[in-house]
GULO-238087 format. One record per residue (C-alpha): residue number from 1; residue in three letters; x, y, z. Coordinates in nm, 3 decimals. Example, Ala and Ser with C-alpha at 12.3 -4.5 7.8 and 13.67 -1.06 7.14 Angstrom:
REM residues 2
+-----+-----+---------+---------+---------+
!   i !  aa !       x !       y !       z !
+-----+-----+---------+---------+---------+
!   1 ! ALA !   1.230 !  -0.450 !   0.780 !
!   2 ! SER !   1.367 !  -0.106 !   0.714 !
+-----+-----+---------+---------+---------+
***
This chain:
REM residues 329
+-----+-----+---------+---------+---------+
!   i !  aa !       x !       y !       z !
+-----+-----+---------+---------+---------+
!   1 ! MET !  -0.025 !   0.017 !   0.009 !
!   2 ! SER !   0.119 !   0.346 !  -0.115 !
!   3 ! SER !   0.208 !   0.589 !   0.173 !
!   4 ! LEU !  -0.085 !   0.916 !   0.209 !
!   5 ! TYR !   0.243 !   1.105 !   0.320 !
!   6 ! HIS !   0.468 !   1.234 !  -0.014 !
!   7 ! PRO !   0.748 !   1.500 !   0.079 !
!   8 ! GLU !   0.720 !   1.634 !  -0.244 !
!   9 ! ARG !   0.395 !   1.701 !  -0.276 !
!  10 ! TYR !   0.350 !   1.892 !   0.088 !
!  11 ! MET !   0.650 !   2.129 !   0.020 !
!  12 ! ASP !   0.536 !   2.290 !  -0.295 !
!  13 ! PHE !   0.152 !   2.289 !  -0.112 !
!  14 ! GLU !   0.354 !   2.479 !   0.210 !
!  15 ! LYS !   0.531 !   2.717 !  -0.015 !
!  16 ! SER !   0.165 !   2.791 !  -0.129 !
!  17 ! LEU !   0.005 !   2.920 !   0.215 !
!  18 ! LEU !   0.006 !   3.243 !   0.329 !
!  19 ! THR !   0.062 !   3.312 !   0.658 !
!  20 ! HIS !  -0.175 !   3.521 !   0.828 !
!  21 ! ASP !   0.003 !   3.858 !   0.779 !
!  22 ! GLN !   0.057 !   3.727 !   0.419 !
!  23 ! ALA !  -0.330 !   3.672 !   0.386 !
!  24 ! GLU !  -0.495 !   4.029 !   0.592 !
!  25 ! ASP !  -0.219 !   4.204 !   0.356 !
!  26 ! VAL !  -0.367 !   4.034 !   0.074 !
!  27 ! LEU !  -0.712 !   4.181 !   0.187 !
!  28 ! CYS !  -0.608 !   4.489 !   0.288 !
!  29 ! GLY !  -0.835 !   4.753 !   0.109 !
!  30 ! LYS !  -1.010 !   4.548 !  -0.082 !
!  31 ! ARG !  -1.417 !   4.468 !   0.029 !
!  32 ! LEU !  -1.578 !   4.153 !   0.092 !
!  33 ! ALA !  -1.885 !   4.062 !  -0.053 !
!  34 ! PHE !  -2.161 !   3.741 !   0.025 !
!  35 ! ILE !  -2.410 !   3.684 !  -0.247 !
!  36 ! VAL !  -2.680 !   3.453 !  -0.017 !
!  37 ! GLY !  -3.040 !   3.359 !  -0.067 !
!  38 ! SER !  -3.324 !   3.052 !  -0.055 !
!  39 ! PRO !  -3.198 !   2.757 !  -0.356 !
!  40 ! ARG !  -3.262 !   2.808 !  -0.659 !
!  41 ! SER !  -3.315 !   3.181 !  -0.623 !
!  42 ! GLY !  -3.060 !   3.256 !  -0.895 !
!  43 ! THR !  -2.727 !   3.259 !  -0.675 !
!  44 ! THR !  -2.481 !   3.102 !  -0.959 !
!  45 ! TRP !  -2.647 !   3.326 !  -1.260 !
!  46 ! LEU !  -2.554 !   3.627 !  -1.044 !
!  47 ! GLN !  -2.231 !   3.502 !  -0.890 !
!  48 ! LEU !  -2.153 !   3.507 !  -1.248 !
!  49 ! LEU !  -2.288 !   3.799 !  -1.366 !
!  50 ! LEU !  -2.067 !   3.965 !  -1.162 !
!  51 ! SER !  -1.745 !   3.821 !  -1.198 !
!  52 ! ARG !  -1.742 !   3.951 !  -1.520 !
!  53 ! SER !  -1.612 !   4.216 !  -1.364 !
!  54 ! PRO !  -1.273 !   4.279 !  -1.326 !
!  55 ! ALA !  -1.274 !   4.378 !  -1.007 !
!  56 ! ILE !  -1.466 !   4.079 !  -0.933 !
!  57 ! ALA !  -1.239 !   3.722 !  -0.789 !
!  58 ! THR !  -1.471 !   3.509 !  -0.657 !
!  59 ! ALA !  -1.482 !   3.136 !  -0.679 !
!  60 ! LEU !  -1.736 !   2.802 !  -0.618 !
!  61 ! GLU !  -1.903 !   2.811 !  -0.335 !
!  62 ! THR !  -1.698 !   2.705 !  -0.070 !
!  63 ! ASN !  -1.948 !   2.619 !   0.233 !
!  64 ! LEU !  -1.701 !   2.773 !   0.480 !
!  65 ! PHE !  -1.866 !   2.847 !   0.753 !
!  66 ! THR !  -2.204 !   2.654 !   0.688 !
!  67 ! GLN !  -1.976 !   2.324 !   0.652 !
!  68 ! PHE !  -1.611 !   2.379 !   0.774 !
!  69 ! MET !  -1.604 !   2.663 !   1.049 !
!  70 ! ARG !  -1.993 !   2.574 !   1.195 !
!  71 ! PRO !  -1.843 !   2.243 !   1.389 !
!  72 ! MET !  -1.565 !   2.437 !   1.573 !
!  73 ! VAL !  -1.818 !   2.710 !   1.638 !
!  74 ! GLU !  -2.079 !   2.499 !   1.801 !
!  75 ! GLN !  -1.855 !   2.301 !   1.995 !
!  76 ! TRP !  -1.681 !   2.581 !   2.110 !
!  77 ! ASN !  -2.014 !   2.690 !   2.256 !
!  78 ! HIS !  -2.151 !   2.402 !   2.390 !
!  79 ! ASP !  -1.797 !   2.388 !   2.596 !
!  80 ! ARG !  -1.875 !   2.726 !   2.687 !
!  81 ! ILE !  -2.197 !   2.633 !   2.811 !
!  82 ! THR !  -2.156 !   2.276 !   2.969 !
!  83 ! GLY !  -1.840 !   2.394 !   3.153 !
!  84 ! GLN !  -1.649 !   2.113 !   2.952 !
!  85 ! LEU !  -1.308 !   2.047 !   3.148 !
!  86 ! THR !  -1.120 !   1.920 !   2.826 !
!  87 ! GLY !  -1.106 !   2.142 !   2.476 !
!  88 ! LEU !  -1.017 !   2.465 !   2.330 !
!  89 ! THR !  -1.203 !   2.630 !   2.569 !
!  90 ! LYS !  -0.960 !   2.555 !   2.815 !
!  91 ! LEU !  -0.646 !   2.738 !   2.637 !
!  92 ! LEU !  -0.776 !   2.942 !   2.436 !
!  93 ! SER !  -0.974 !   3.312 !   2.498 !
!  94 ! ASP !  -1.279 !   3.397 !   2.384 !
!  95 ! GLU !  -1.061 !   3.691 !   2.154 !
!  96 ! GLU !  -0.792 !   3.416 !   2.026 !
!  97 ! PHE !  -1.088 !   3.119 !   1.924 !
!  98 ! ARG !  -1.217 !   3.436 !   1.728 !
!  99 ! ASP !  -0.835 !   3.518 !   1.621 !
! 100 ! LEU !  -0.869 !   3.153 !   1.470 !
! 101 ! LEU !  -1.164 !   3.160 !   1.262 !
! 102 ! ARG !  -1.015 !   3.552 !   1.102 !
! 103 ! ILE !  -0.735 !   3.368 !   1.042 !
! 104 ! THR !  -0.848 !   3.012 !   0.843 !
! 105 ! SER !  -1.124 !   3.224 !   0.653 !
! 106 ! ALA !  -0.878 !   3.508 !   0.591 !
! 107 ! PHE !  -0.661 !   3.275 !   0.388 !
! 108 ! VAL !  -0.978 !   3.153 !   0.224 !
! 109 ! PHE !  -1.039 !   3.422 !   0.089 !
! 110 ! ALA !  -0.720 !   3.594 !   0.009 !
! 111 ! LYS !  -0.673 !   3.240 !  -0.183 !
! 112 ! ILE !  -0.983 !   3.392 !  -0.355 !
! 113 ! ALA !  -0.847 !   3.755 !  -0.405 !
! 114 ! ARG !  -0.537 !   3.636 !  -0.599 !
! 115 ! SER !  -0.674 !   3.452 !  -0.869 !
! 116 ! LYS !  -0.716 !   3.785 !  -0.996 !
! 117 ! SER !  -0.476 !   4.087 !  -0.980 !
! 118 ! SER !  -0.721 !   4.347 !  -1.083 !
! 119 ! ALA !  -0.979 !   4.269 !  -0.779 !
! 120 ! THR !  -1.091 !   4.477 !  -0.550 !
! 121 ! VAL !  -1.366 !   4.250 !  -0.384 !
! 122 ! VAL !  -1.353 !   3.891 !  -0.298 !
! 123 ! LEU !  -1.742 !   3.774 !  -0.384 !
! 124 ! GLU !  -1.839 !   3.405 !  -0.194 !
! 125 ! LYS !  -2.138 !   3.272 !  -0.256 !
! 126 ! THR !  -2.294 !   2.986 !  -0.037 !
! 127 ! PRO !  -2.624 !   3.043 !  -0.044 !
! 128 ! TYR !  -2.715 !   2.909 !   0.314 !
! 129 ! HIS !  -2.438 !   3.148 !   0.444 !
! 130 ! LEU !  -2.763 !   3.347 !   0.519 !
! 131 ! ASN !  -2.760 !   3.165 !   0.799 !
! 132 ! TYR !  -2.422 !   3.255 !   0.997 !
! 133 ! ALA !  -2.456 !   3.620 !   0.919 !
! 134 ! ARG !  -2.353 !   3.786 !   1.239 !
! 135 ! GLU !  -2.089 !   3.529 !   1.244 !
! 136 ! ILE !  -1.881 !   3.663 !   0.896 !
! 137 ! LEU !  -2.013 !   3.994 !   1.038 !
! 138 ! ASP !  -1.854 !   3.920 !   1.336 !
! 139 ! LEU !  -1.468 !   3.863 !   1.202 !
! 140 ! TRP !  -1.598 !   4.066 !   0.909 !
! 141 ! PRO !  -1.815 !   4.411 !   1.046 !
! 142 ! GLU !  -1.736 !   4.578 !   0.702 !
! 143 ! ALA !  -1.847 !   4.285 !   0.450 !
! 144 ! HIS !  -2.101 !   4.342 !   0.235 !
! 145 ! PHE !  -2.450 !   4.087 !   0.178 !
! 146 ! ILE !  -2.638 !   4.079 !  -0.166 !
! 147 ! HIS !  -2.999 !   3.827 !  -0.147 !
! 148 ! ILE !  -3.116 !   3.745 !  -0.442 !
! 149 ! ILE !  -3.483 !   3.702 !  -0.345 !
! 150 ! ARG !  -3.733 !   3.410 !  -0.643 !
! 151 ! ASP !  -4.115 !   3.396 !  -0.603 !
! 152 ! PRO !  -4.159 !   3.089 !  -0.450 !
! 153 ! ARG !  -4.345 !   2.897 !  -0.695 !
! 154 ! SER !  -4.074 !   2.965 !  -0.890 !
! 155 ! VAL !  -3.878 !   2.753 !  -0.623 !
! 156 ! ALA !  -4.095 !   2.540 !  -0.590 !
! 157 ! ALA !  -4.117 !   2.439 !  -0.950 !
! 158 ! SER !  -3.715 !   2.447 !  -0.939 !
! 159 ! LEU !  -3.685 !   2.230 !  -0.656 !
! 160 ! ARG !  -3.860 !   1.914 !  -0.712 !
! 161 ! VAL !  -3.733 !   1.874 !  -1.070 !
! 162 ! ALA !  -3.388 !   1.940 !  -0.880 !
! 163 ! SER !  -3.516 !   1.661 !  -0.662 !
! 164 ! LYS !  -3.554 !   1.411 !  -0.986 !
! 165 ! SER !  -3.163 !   1.416 !  -1.026 !
! 166 ! TRP !  -2.844 !   1.661 !  -0.959 !
! 167 ! ALA !  -2.960 !   1.750 !  -0.611 !
! 168 ! SER !  -3.150 !   1.404 !  -0.485 !
! 169 ! GLN !  -2.940 !   1.429 !  -0.162 !
! 170 ! TRP !  -3.088 !   1.726 !  -0.043 !
! 171 ! ALA !  -3.357 !   1.904 !  -0.266 !
! 172 ! SER !  -3.722 !   1.782 !  -0.138 !
! 173 ! SER !  -4.024 !   1.699 !  -0.490 !
! 174 ! LYS !  -4.260 !   1.825 !  -0.180 !
! 175 ! VAL !  -4.401 !   2.170 !  -0.253 !
! 176 ! SER !  -4.511 !   2.229 !   0.091 !
! 177 ! ARG !  -4.163 !   2.167 !   0.176 !
! 178 ! SER !  -4.013 !   2.332 !  -0.087 !
! 179 ! CYS !  -4.217 !   2.660 !   0.082 !
! 180 ! GLU !  -4.164 !   2.636 !   0.448 !
! 181 ! ARG !  -3.789 !   2.594 !   0.353 !
! 182 ! TRP !  -3.834 !   2.915 !   0.093 !
! 183 ! ILE !  -3.980 !   3.107 !   0.369 !
! 184 ! ALA !  -3.739 !   3.042 !   0.654 !
! 185 ! ASP !  -3.420 !   3.112 !   0.427 !
! 186 ! VAL !  -3.589 !   3.437 !   0.326 !
! 187 ! SER !  -3.648 !   3.553 !   0.675 !
! 188 ! ASN !  -3.359 !   3.532 !   0.788 !
! 189 ! GLY !  -3.165 !   3.671 !   0.481 !
! 190 ! ARG !  -3.388 !   3.933 !   0.524 !
! 191 ! GLN !  -3.349 !   3.991 !   0.881 !
! 192 ! ILE !  -2.938 !   4.047 !   0.790 !
! 193 ! ARG !  -3.002 !   4.444 !   0.730 !
! 194 ! SER !  -3.069 !   4.463 !   1.138 !
! 195 ! ALA !  -2.738 !   4.385 !   1.171 !
! 196 ! THR !  -2.590 !   4.613 !   0.906 !
! 197 ! GLN !  -2.575 !   4.872 !   0.660 !
! 198 ! ASN !  -2.385 !   4.658 !   0.381 !
! 199 ! TYR !  -2.699 !   4.484 !   0.292 !
! 200 ! HIS !  -2.816 !   4.439 !  -0.023 !
! 201 ! GLU !  -3.161 !   4.300 !  -0.191 !
! 202 ! VAL !  -3.203 !   4.223 !  -0.550 !
! 203 ! PHE !  -3.495 !   4.008 !  -0.706 !
! 204 ! TYR !  -3.429 !   3.698 !  -0.908 !
! 205 ! HIS !  -3.697 !   3.832 !  -1.197 !
! 206 ! GLU !  -3.577 !   4.199 !  -1.188 !
! 207 ! LEU !  -3.256 !   4.087 !  -1.250 !
! 208 ! PHE !  -3.405 !   3.857 !  -1.498 !
! 209 ! SER !  -3.592 !   4.152 !  -1.719 !
! 210 ! ASP !  -3.383 !   4.452 !  -1.594 !
! 211 ! GLY !  -3.039 !   4.290 !  -1.555 !
! 212 ! PRO !  -2.774 !   4.541 !  -1.703 !
! 213 ! ASN !  -2.928 !   4.802 !  -1.419 !
! 214 ! ILE !  -2.896 !   4.556 !  -1.174 !
! 215 ! VAL !  -2.577 !   4.441 !  -1.215 !
! 216 ! MET !  -2.453 !   4.817 !  -1.213 !
! 217 ! ARG !  -2.622 !   4.952 !  -0.949 !
! 218 ! LEU !  -2.470 !   4.630 !  -0.759 !
! 219 ! LEU !  -2.132 !   4.680 !  -0.825 !
! 220 ! ASN !  -2.183 !   5.082 !  -0.719 !
! 221 ! LYS !  -2.279 !   4.954 !  -0.375 !
! 222 ! LEU !  -1.942 !   4.711 !  -0.393 !
! 223 ! GLY !  -1.725 !   4.996 !  -0.529 !
! 224 ! VAL !  -1.702 !   4.894 !  -0.860 !
! 225 ! PRO !  -1.804 !   5.223 !  -1.100 !
! 226 ! SER !  -1.904 !   5.070 !  -1.439 !
! 227 ! SER !  -2.083 !   5.147 !  -1.734 !
! 228 ! LEU !  -2.430 !   5.059 !  -1.859 !
! 229 ! GLU !  -2.229 !   4.930 !  -2.158 !
! 230 ! ASP !  -2.016 !   4.724 !  -1.989 !
! 231 ! CYS !  -2.301 !   4.529 !  -1.790 !
! 232 ! GLN !  -2.495 !   4.493 !  -2.086 !
! 233 ! ARG !  -2.192 !   4.263 !  -2.230 !
! 234 ! TYR !  -2.146 !   4.091 !  -1.883 !
! 235 ! VAL !  -2.507 !   4.029 !  -1.920 !
! 236 ! ASP !  -2.522 !   3.888 !  -2.292 !
! 237 ! GLU !  -2.161 !   3.710 !  -2.179 !
! 238 ! CYS !  -2.399 !   3.515 !  -1.948 !
! 239 ! ASN !  -2.675 !   3.477 !  -2.071 !
! 240 ! ILE !  -2.896 !   3.110 !  -2.023 !
! 241 ! GLN !  -2.748 !   2.914 !  -2.357 !
! 242 ! ASN !  -2.430 !   3.015 !  -2.296 !
! 243 ! LEU !  -2.404 !   2.889 !  -1.985 !
! 244 ! ARG !  -2.613 !   2.582 !  -2.055 !
! 245 ! ALA !  -2.357 !   2.476 !  -2.329 !
! 246 ! GLY !  -2.074 !   2.565 !  -2.047 !
! 247 ! LYS !  -1.937 !   2.862 !  -2.303 !
! 248 ! LEU !  -1.847 !   3.110 !  -2.088 !
! 249 ! ASP !  -1.441 !   3.301 !  -2.128 !
! 250 ! ASN !  -1.273 !   3.374 !  -1.810 !
! 251 ! ALA !  -1.464 !   3.213 !  -1.596 !
! 252 ! PRO !  -1.374 !   3.133 !  -1.272 !
! 253 ! TRP !  -1.432 !   2.777 !  -1.297 !
! 254 ! ASP !  -1.478 !   2.569 !  -1.526 !
! 255 ! VAL !  -1.875 !   2.617 !  -1.594 !
! 256 ! ALA !  -1.959 !   2.341 !  -1.758 !
! 257 ! ILE !  -1.968 !   2.216 !  -1.409 !
! 258 ! SER !  -2.229 !   2.439 !  -1.283 !
! 259 ! LYS !  -2.419 !   2.351 !  -1.608 !
! 260 ! VAL !  -2.637 !   2.098 !  -1.472 !
! 261 ! SER !  -2.748 !   2.331 !  -1.189 !
! 262 ! LEU !  -2.908 !   2.589 !  -1.406 !
! 263 ! GLY !  -3.278 !   2.571 !  -1.437 !
! 264 ! SER !  -3.492 !   2.748 !  -1.783 !
! 265 ! GLY !  -3.376 !   3.067 !  -1.695 !
! 266 ! THR !  -3.759 !   3.208 !  -1.707 !
! 267 ! THR !  -3.909 !   3.366 !  -1.465 !
! 268 ! ASP !  -4.311 !   3.194 !  -1.489 !
! 269 ! SER !  -4.232 !   2.871 !  -1.569 !
! 270 ! TRP !  -4.392 !   2.767 !  -1.258 !
! 271 ! ARG !  -4.728 !   2.854 !  -1.423 !
! 272 ! ALA !  -4.748 !   2.540 !  -1.675 !
! 273 ! GLU !  -4.505 !   2.332 !  -1.405 !
! 274 ! LEU !  -4.737 !   2.335 !  -1.066 !
! 275 ! SER !  -5.087 !   2.216 !  -1.079 !
! 276 ! ALA !  -5.385 !   2.487 !  -0.958 !
! 277 ! TRP !  -5.410 !   2.295 !  -0.618 !
! 278 ! GLU !  -4.993 !   2.355 !  -0.589 !
! 279 ! ILE !  -5.022 !   2.710 !  -0.663 !
! 280 ! ALA !  -5.266 !   2.780 !  -0.446 !
! 281 ! LEU !  -5.130 !   2.595 !  -0.198 !
! 282 ! VAL !  -4.803 !   2.770 !  -0.177 !
! 283 ! GLU !  -4.973 !   3.140 !  -0.164 !
! 284 ! HIS !  -5.175 !   3.047 !   0.125 !
! 285 ! LEU !  -4.846 !   2.904 !   0.302 !
! 286 ! ALA !  -4.656 !   3.186 !   0.180 !
! 287 ! GLY !  -4.907 !   3.474 !   0.137 !
! 288 ! PRO !  -4.811 !   3.713 !   0.403 !
! 289 ! LEU !  -4.467 !   3.702 !   0.304 !
! 290 ! MET !  -4.547 !   3.694 !  -0.098 !
! 291 ! SER !  -4.771 !   3.977 !   0.005 !
! 292 ! GLU !  -4.456 !   4.211 !   0.201 !
! 293 ! LEU !  -4.205 !   4.117 !  -0.128 !
! 294 ! GLY !  -4.468 !   4.239 !  -0.412 !
! 295 ! PHE !  -4.503 !   3.888 !  -0.554 !
! 296 ! GLU !  -4.870 !   3.855 !  -0.707 !
! 297 ! PRO !  -5.084 !   3.593 !  -0.617 !
! 298 ! VAL !  -5.286 !   3.460 !  -0.977 !
! 299 ! SER !  -5.522 !   3.194 !  -0.791 !
! 300 ! GLY !  -5.801 !   3.338 !  -0.734 !
! 301 ! SER !  -6.075 !   3.097 !  -0.677 !
! 302 ! LYS !  -6.201 !   3.194 !  -0.281 !
! 303 ! ALA !  -6.336 !   2.809 !  -0.295 !
! 304 ! MET !  -6.021 !   2.618 !  -0.385 !
! 305 ! ALA !  -5.811 !   2.893 !  -0.107 !
! 306 ! ALA !  -6.069 !   2.780 !   0.134 !
! 307 ! LEU !  -5.981 !   2.385 !   0.052 !
! 308 ! VAL !  -5.613 !   2.455 !   0.094 !
! 309 ! GLY !  -5.684 !   2.643 !   0.412 !
! 310 ! THR !  -5.872 !   2.337 !   0.538 !
! 311 ! ALA !  -5.627 !   2.098 !   0.428 !
! 312 ! CYS !  -5.321 !   2.243 !   0.590 !
! 313 ! THR !  -5.516 !   2.306 !   0.908 !
! 314 ! LEU !  -5.636 !   1.898 !   0.935 !
! 315 ! LYS !  -5.288 !   1.824 !   0.864 !
! 316 ! ASP !  -5.139 !   2.054 !   1.081 !
! 317 ! ALA !  -5.376 !   1.897 !   1.317 !
! 318 ! ALA !  -5.272 !   1.584 !   1.243 !
! 319 ! ARG !  -4.910 !   1.631 !   1.338 !
! 320 ! VAL !  -4.977 !   1.759 !   1.629 !
! 321 ! VAL !  -5.212 !   1.421 !   1.734 !
! 322 ! LYS !  -4.862 !   1.211 !   1.603 !
! 323 ! ARG !  -4.650 !   1.413 !   1.826 !
! 324 ! ARG !  -4.846 !   1.313 !   2.126 !
! 325 ! PHE !  -4.911 !   0.923 !   2.045 !
! 326 ! ARG !  -4.545 !   0.924 !   2.010 !
! 327 ! ARG !  -4.489 !   1.085 !   2.391 !
! 328 ! ARG !  -4.741 !   0.871 !   2.545 !
! 329 ! ARG !  -4.574 !   0.595 !   2.356 !
+-----+-----+---------+---------+---------+
***
């Protein structure tokens, strides 16, 4: 059996490593921005659009805070609360642990920044970082958050399609579950604006219909003055046909990797993909938030709305009964 340790490979890797000071130097003067949103809301498309600017450096979603740093933070908090007799809490102070997290994330962001020498903005896209905004802001107080929001009917329809292929492990085929997930994600994302002034909200349908102006506005928010002509070119380059064909020159990664996850590139395909019952269900569950965001309902039948409402009430009641039955057992 061959050894997993190869000295020559380790030496090459070691040469590529940045010290903490070097990472901070690379990031000095650069803005850090995060694209977040409920899954299937257009986060990848928006990331590619912004990446066309010479000032934006980005990479495939890192899952840095959701998968890699989350266990560290959760274990730290657990040991603090329970008073564990061993572990990092007995070695490091709160400030030292925070510095450890900052150093770790700085290395990742500096690695992204170095991928484009002209970059003044490091753009990270992991949709579920919307649930870790406060942790991110604790480490990077000046970070920007771009929250893209898509019609929940489109999201539910897209998740169902994805659940049958590449996203079968995490996407739900059930409209009700996808809708509940959208409500939680969008609500959590919108709470970020209470934690920072650098919160920017964009709607998928507006990006679809007025892409150049939306892209120009977002770039300006990130301190990257851009012309409408340039932004029109970015939109043209990132049209759905090019992306689905895996064609995008000088892309931050091989877009052929992402083409399997690209949707139809439309805003109202849900009208054909969802049944009248499913549309009414989404509008019943997400109605208040949809109204707040300006998404108009289309299921005008009061009888249908009443029927869906009754079905949801009965389903909730059944859940309560089931939980009580389990407790008694």
